[in-house]
C-alpha positions, 0 to 999 in steps of 0.5 A: 499499499503507497505510504500516502493512502495508509496516511489518508486511511488513518486520518479517516479512521481517526475521523470516524473513531472520534465522531462516535466516540463523542456521540457516545460520551461526553465531547469535552472529556474525549477533546481534553483527553485527546489533545493530552494523550497526543501531546503526551504520545509525542513527547514520549516518541521524540525522545524515546527516538533520541535518547535511545536511537533504538528505531525510526521512522521511513522516511517517506512519512509525510509532514514529521515532526523532527523524528515522528510523522504528525499522524503518530501521535494523533493515533496514539489516544486512539489505542489508549481510549480504545483499550480502556473501554475494553478493559471496562467492559470485560472486567468492569472499573476495578480502579487502581493499578489493576484496572491499569494493569488491564489496559496495559495488556490490552495494549500490549496485544494490540501493539504485537500486531501493529509492530509485526505488520508495520515494519514488514511493511517497512514504516518503521524498523528497529536498531536490532531484531526479534520476534517478526523483526521486533525486539520485546522492549520495542511491544512492551513500550506501548503498554508501559506508557498506556499502563502509566496514562490511564493510571493518572487519568483514572486518579483525575490527574490535569492534563499538563500532569499527564503531557509529562508524566505519562512518558517519564513514567515509560521511561522510567520502567523501560529503563527498569526491564532493560537493564533488570532483563530484556538487555540480557535476554529474550534478544534476536530472533526468537524463531519459533519459540516465539511462534509457540508462545503467541499461540499458547498465549492465544488460546488462554486468551481466547478461554478467557474471552469464552469464560467472560462471554458465559458470565455475561461479559463482552466487547460491545459492538460499538466499541468493537467496530472502530477497533475493526476499521482501525485493524482492517488497515493492517489487515491490508498492508499484511495482503499488500507486504506479505501475503504468503508469510505464515509466521505474520499470518498465526500472528495476526490469528493469534491476535484476531482470534480472542477479540472475535470472540469477545465481541458482541456483535449486536449494538447495546442500544445504550452508551451506559451498557456499553460499559456494565458494572462488575464488581470488583472481587 
């Protein structure tokens, strides 16, 4: 897919998702959170590239803000806000660090798919290899930022704190995880072992999705639909750049199947029904 078509499609997805989200909630709160997360995302991306020089975006992106394409921080908020809705829908708002950990987990799952497909499509690249060309720290970094942002938002932190503290906390978690473990282990191509892990993890998560459905918990269609539209962009990238790559298709299915099983394929009819109250245990 030519980069300009991908960028246009991203703009359309951003606009549609924001419109749908504004109709289901408080537009002013949405704008506030979106802008704060976009600025925080930009600072996080720019500082990571500048300080670590561990990854870089392809030169063919248009409208760059120094190292970072402008579209990237505009997409980041939707990833996090969507993950928060998924976590709330499946587990209820448990509050505290547990909910933020769930949000981070959802983002890590999403990032694993985005990263491997985008790297194969040469939208960005990493300084060293890893699972399908992506080092583990590159996937976990998404979750670190998302977990930090969610924690600050649930605690009612003002926007200026979110903008500066979310990237800072993400940096701290990246450095700790790197020097404590990932600098020494799980580096480079993990080969078949990584694919086996992904497959087993998919079965576990899919089983959890089935268990949650039996307890009446599922992702409402109004939450899942924008995510499906966004995922279709990367599906198109996969089809156009690696139509015969068995590992990439295996990874894509491993991510997609649990979401398919966890989605309620009907509209709830009211915004409140999108987030059923589930008592914490």
